[in-house]
N, CA, C and O atoms as a DFTB+ gen file, in Angstrom:
340 C
 N C O
     1  1      78.394      58.184     115.745
     2  2      79.884      58.563     116.966
     3  2      79.092      59.133     118.303
     4  3      78.152      59.911     118.466
     5  1      79.834      58.457     119.067
     6  2      79.605      58.330     120.532
     7  2      79.840      60.207     120.937
     8  3      80.008      60.924     119.951
     9  1      79.840      60.767     122.071
    10  2      80.270      61.615     122.369
    11  2      81.665      62.153     123.047
    12  3      82.244      63.238     123.109
    13  1      81.928      60.641     123.587
    14  2      83.209      60.679     123.744
    15  2      84.356      61.161     122.467
    16  3      85.174      62.069     122.316
    17  1      83.892      60.018     121.710
    18  2      84.641      60.350     120.177
    19  2      84.892      61.690     119.769
    20  3      86.005      62.188     119.598
    21  1      83.345      62.461     119.567
    22  2      83.321      63.587     119.050
    23  2      84.263      64.686     120.330
    24  3      84.892      65.672     119.947
    25  1      84.222      64.450     121.192
    26  2      85.221      65.054     122.372
    27  2      86.803      65.071     121.672
    28  3      87.207      66.036     121.023
    29  1      87.718      63.687     121.948
    30  2      88.495      63.772     120.963
    31  2      88.406      64.058     119.675
    32  3      88.849      65.198     119.532
    33  1      87.990      63.519     118.443
    34  2      88.076      64.372     117.085
    35  2      87.929      66.406     117.160
    36  3      88.599      67.145     116.439
    37  1      87.075      66.810     118.028
    38  2      87.419      68.200     118.627
    39  2      88.648      68.451     119.019
    40  3      89.412      69.294     118.547
    41  1      88.894      67.504     120.138
    42  2      90.590      68.299     120.439
    43  2      91.766      68.439     119.075
    44  3      92.477      69.301     118.558
    45  1      91.324      66.550     118.862
    46  2      92.290      66.588     117.838
    47  2      92.116      67.696     116.338
    48  3      92.979      68.115     115.566
    49  1      90.749      67.889     116.371
    50  2      91.121      69.467     115.249
    51  2      90.969      70.789     115.394
    52  3      90.653      71.732     114.669
    53  1      91.382      70.566     116.909
    54  2      91.500      71.942     117.181
    55  2      93.224      72.273     118.010
    56  3      93.520      73.356     118.513
    57  1      94.080      71.139     117.966
    58  2      95.353      71.175     118.208
    59  2      96.257      70.953     116.422
    60  3      97.413      71.181     116.068
    61  1      95.039      70.417     115.684
    62  2      95.936      70.615     114.168
    63  2      95.539      71.894     113.931
    64  3      96.416      72.567     113.390
    65  1      94.188      72.641     114.221
    66  2      94.409      74.371     113.449
    67  2      95.364      75.232     114.804
    68  3      95.685      76.412     114.666
    69  1      95.576      74.759     115.548
    70  2      96.770      75.171     116.158
    71  2      98.082      75.168     116.030
    72  3      98.761      76.034     116.582
    73  1      98.466      74.470     115.496
    74  2      99.425      74.035     114.518
    75  2      99.841      74.216     113.576
    76  3     101.059      74.248     113.403
    77  1      98.591      74.476     112.216
    78  2      98.886      75.015     111.479
    79  2      98.970      76.625     111.573
    80  3      99.410      77.141     110.546
    81  1      98.652      77.457     112.548
    82  2      98.043      78.098     113.027
    83  2      99.975      79.015     112.716
    84  3     100.558      79.829     112.000
    85  1     100.163      78.105     113.840
    86  2     101.810      78.232     114.759
    87  2     102.518      78.664     113.227
    88  3     103.097      79.723     112.986
    89  1     102.285      77.510     112.275
    90  2     103.352      76.979     111.344
    91  2     103.276      77.978     110.783
    92  3     104.328      78.589     110.596
    93  1     102.125      78.497     110.335
    94  2     101.893      80.113     109.284
    95  2     102.360      80.790     110.269
    96  3     102.438      81.863     109.671
    97  1     102.734      81.021     111.301
    98  2     102.827      83.142     111.772
    99  2     104.429      83.020     112.183
   100  3     104.964      84.026     112.650
   101  1     105.558      81.255     111.945
   102  2     106.689      80.859     111.953
   103  2     107.105      81.042     110.432
   104  3     108.172      81.639     110.292
   105  1     106.585      80.718     109.484
   106  2     107.373      80.818     108.600
   107  2     107.033      82.508     107.647
   108  3     107.791      82.982     106.801
   109  1     105.757      83.100     108.096
   110  2     105.733      84.423     107.900
   111  2     106.467      85.649     108.542
   112  3     106.706      86.779     108.116
   113  1     106.755      84.966     109.809
   114  2     107.619      85.418     110.502
   115  2     109.379      85.188     109.824
   116  3     110.107      86.181     109.853
   117  1     110.054      83.591     109.135
   118  2     110.978      83.911     108.768
   119  2     111.367      84.341     107.425
   120  3     112.508      84.677     107.108
   121  1     110.230      84.307     106.569
   122  2     109.810      85.264     105.710
   123  2     110.556      86.885     105.678
   124  3     111.434      87.302     104.924
   125  1     109.822      87.595     106.820
   126  2     109.783      88.710     107.154
   127  2     111.134      89.158     107.336
   128  3     111.609      90.154     106.792
   129  1     111.845      88.244     108.266
   130  2     112.827      88.217     108.699
   131  2     114.399      88.300     107.022
   132  3     115.072      89.230     106.578
   133  1     114.326      87.133     106.746
   134  2     114.699      87.169     105.580
   135  2     114.807      88.167     104.470
   136  3     115.757      88.265     103.694
   137  1     113.463      89.071     104.488
   138  2     113.329      90.273     103.148
   139  2     113.831      90.806     103.881
   140  3     114.350      91.731     103.256
   141  1     114.167      90.936     105.211
   142  2     114.727      92.902     105.929
   143  2     116.225      92.517     105.740
   144  3     116.964      93.329     105.183
   145  1     116.702      91.347     106.165
   146  2     118.058      91.106     106.176
   147  2     118.494      91.405     104.438
   148  3     119.601      91.805     104.079
   149  1     117.649      91.184     103.770
   150  2     118.099      91.030     102.095
   151  2     118.187      92.985     101.613
   152  3     118.886      93.668     100.865
   153  1     117.233      93.185     102.397
   154  2     117.048      95.004     102.357
   155  2     118.038      95.146     102.701
   156  3     118.748      95.274     101.704
   157  1     118.785      95.234     103.859
   158  2     119.609      96.454     104.596
   159  2     121.058      95.862     103.956
   160  3     121.806      96.774     103.605
   161  1     121.556      94.581     103.753
   162  2     122.568      94.160     103.271
   163  2     122.455      94.789     101.661
   164  3     123.503      94.499     101.083
   165  1     121.913      95.233     101.136
   166  2     121.740      95.827      99.501
   167  2     121.873      97.678     100.115
   168  3     122.404      98.599      99.496
   169  1     121.210      97.745     101.462
   170  2     121.224      99.275     101.440
   171  2     122.963      99.499     101.737
   172  3     123.627     100.288     101.065
   173  1     123.506      98.719     102.778
   174  2     124.687      98.688     103.534
   175  2     125.369      98.754     102.414
   176  3     126.290      99.567     102.479
   177  1     125.233      98.031     101.090
   178  2     126.322      97.966      99.871
   179  2     126.125      98.876      99.127
   180  3     127.054      98.950      98.323
   181  1     125.162      99.842      98.926
   182  2     124.954     101.047      98.409
   183  2     125.897     101.941      99.023
   184  3     126.800     102.431      98.346
   185  1     125.744     102.246     100.482
   186  2     126.362     103.053     100.744
   187  2     127.896     102.822     101.372
   188  3     128.624     103.655     101.912
   189  1     128.118     101.500     101.131
   190  2     129.968     102.046     100.637
   191  2     130.195     102.166      99.564
   192  3     131.298     102.643      99.299
   193  1     129.104     101.728      98.213
   194  2     129.838     102.086      97.156
   195  2     129.446     103.711      96.649
   196  3     129.630     104.093      95.494
   197  1     128.933     104.483      97.630
   198  2     128.505     105.903      97.987
   199  2     130.134     106.372      98.627
   200  3     130.822     107.197      98.026
   201  1     130.417     105.963      99.420
   202  2     131.633     105.986     100.130
   203  2     132.674     105.649      99.593
   204  3     133.727     106.024     100.110
   205  1     132.698     105.000      98.628
   206  2     134.074     105.148      98.208
   207  2     134.178     105.851      96.922
   208  3     135.268     105.791      96.353
   209  1     132.767     106.818      96.110
   210  2     133.015     107.484      95.046
   211  2     133.343     108.777      95.640
   212  3     134.270     109.487      95.251
   213  1     132.250     109.160      96.956
   214  2     132.095     110.311      97.043
   215  2     133.888     111.432      97.508
   216  3     134.631     110.809      98.267
   217  1     134.213     112.307      97.241
   218  2     135.303     112.871      97.515
   219  2     134.971     113.812      99.227
   220  3     134.346     114.868      99.316
   221  1     135.748     112.855     100.673
   222  2     135.662     114.147     101.527
   223  2     135.948     115.499     101.226
   224  3     135.167     116.428     101.435
   225  1     137.099     115.599     100.721
   226  2     137.639     116.818     100.694
   227  2     136.465     117.919     100.250
   228  3     136.303     119.098     100.566
   229  1     135.914     117.256      99.611
   230  2     134.443     118.562      98.172
   231  2     133.367     118.690      99.353
   232  3     132.733     119.745      99.335
   233  1     133.062     117.796     100.365
   234  2     132.255     118.148     101.282
   235  2     132.334     118.997     102.432
   236  3     131.429     119.704     102.874
   237  1     133.598     118.855     102.916
   238  2     134.061     119.807     103.643
   239  2     134.163     121.070     103.247
   240  3     133.725     121.987     103.942
   241  1     134.895     121.312     101.806
   242  2     134.231     122.840     101.604
   243  2     133.019     123.350     100.998
   244  3     132.969     124.393     100.346
   245  1     132.112     122.635     101.218
   246  2     130.799     123.087     101.138
   247  2     129.786     123.612     102.863
   248  3     129.681     122.875     103.843
   249  1     129.383     124.582     102.777
   250  2     128.796     125.178     103.660
   251  2     127.533     124.650     104.060
   252  3     127.253     124.800     105.249
   253  1     126.673     124.040     103.298
   254  2     124.971     123.676     103.583
   255  2     123.887     125.176     103.274
   256  3     122.679     125.342     103.443
   257  1     124.934     126.050     102.782
   258  2     123.919     127.104     102.173
   259  2     123.406     126.821     100.657
   260  3     123.612     125.810      99.986
   261  1     122.639     128.058     100.281
   262  2     122.808     128.082      99.362
   263  2     123.840     128.516      98.348
   264  3     123.795     128.568      97.119
   265  1     124.817     128.824      99.255
   266  2     125.493     129.889      98.008
   267  2     126.739     127.912      97.351
   268  3     127.371     127.717      96.312
   269  1     126.597     127.310      98.150
   270  2     127.043     125.980      97.231
   271  2     126.421     125.628      96.383
   272  3     126.936     124.665      95.814
   273  1     125.242     126.029      95.862
   274  2     124.880     125.354      94.650
   275  2     125.737     126.268      93.471
   276  3     126.435     125.327      93.092
   277  1     125.924     126.742      93.119
   278  2     127.308     127.185      92.515
   279  2     127.830     126.626      92.039
   280  3     127.752     126.298      90.855
   281  1     129.012     126.144      93.348
   282  2     130.314     125.867      93.426
   283  2     130.689     124.721      92.457
   284  3     129.671     124.185      92.020
   285  1     131.921     124.137      91.949
   286  2     132.357     122.949      91.482
   287  2     132.617     122.131      92.508
   288  3     133.430     121.222      92.338
   289  1     132.001     122.299      93.706
   290  2     132.636     120.988      94.698
   291  2     131.186     120.500      94.721
   292  3     131.009     119.295      94.541
   293  1     129.988     121.395      94.947
   294  2     129.014     120.647      95.100
   295  2     128.199     119.843      93.686
   296  3     127.547     118.806      93.560
   297  1     128.589     120.811      92.870
   298  2     128.422     120.239      91.148
   299  2     128.716     118.613      90.722
   300  3     128.023     117.777      90.142
   301  1     130.080     118.585      91.297
   302  2     130.262     117.318      91.464
   303  2     130.309     116.276      91.866
   304  3     130.931     115.263      91.547
   305  1     129.215     116.665      93.043
   306  2     129.291     115.594      94.021
   307  2     128.043     115.081      94.015
   308  3     127.660     113.935      94.247
   309  1     127.260     116.377      93.628
   310  2     125.337     116.025      93.004
   311  2     125.721     115.125      91.791
   312  3     124.999     114.130      91.720
   313  1     126.866     115.235      90.621
   314  2     126.905     114.575      89.600
   315  2     127.417     112.514      89.916
   316  3     127.306     111.568      89.135
   317  1     127.907     112.552      91.241
   318  2     128.435     111.397      91.364
   319  2     127.230     110.814      92.074
   320  3     126.704     109.771      91.687
   321  1     126.896     111.356      92.893
   322  2     125.817     110.579      93.682
   323  2     124.860     110.296      93.193
   324  3     124.253     109.296      93.578
   325  1     124.178     111.440      91.701
   326  2     123.260     110.807      91.109
   327  2     123.606     109.312      89.835
   328  3     122.820     108.517      89.319
   329  1     124.810     109.434      89.734
   330  2     126.199     107.992      89.284
   331  2     125.896     107.000      90.206
   332  3     126.165     105.811      90.028
   333  1     125.246     107.535      91.362
   334  2     125.698     106.115      91.883
   335  2     124.474     105.486      92.671
   336  3     124.558     104.740      93.647
   337  1     123.231     105.973      92.002
   338  2     121.730     105.193      91.781
   339  2     122.082     104.286      91.963
   340  3     121.330     103.312      91.922
């Protein structure tokens, strides 16, 4: 092989390597984006389910202190959230 053909071969090899790396990076980015979208959709669905099952009045009856631990509102809310898992 002559020096000129070695340069052409090296150039094409470099171009091919860059193209392979770029397509790999794009594929990885696309897969990560898809996985993120699926996780977010699943989380949103779970949040909507919890909103539908929880009674807002029971939450408003709670003070957020240890005194709530024995209240029926807290116990029912705890039970509902455990079932929503």
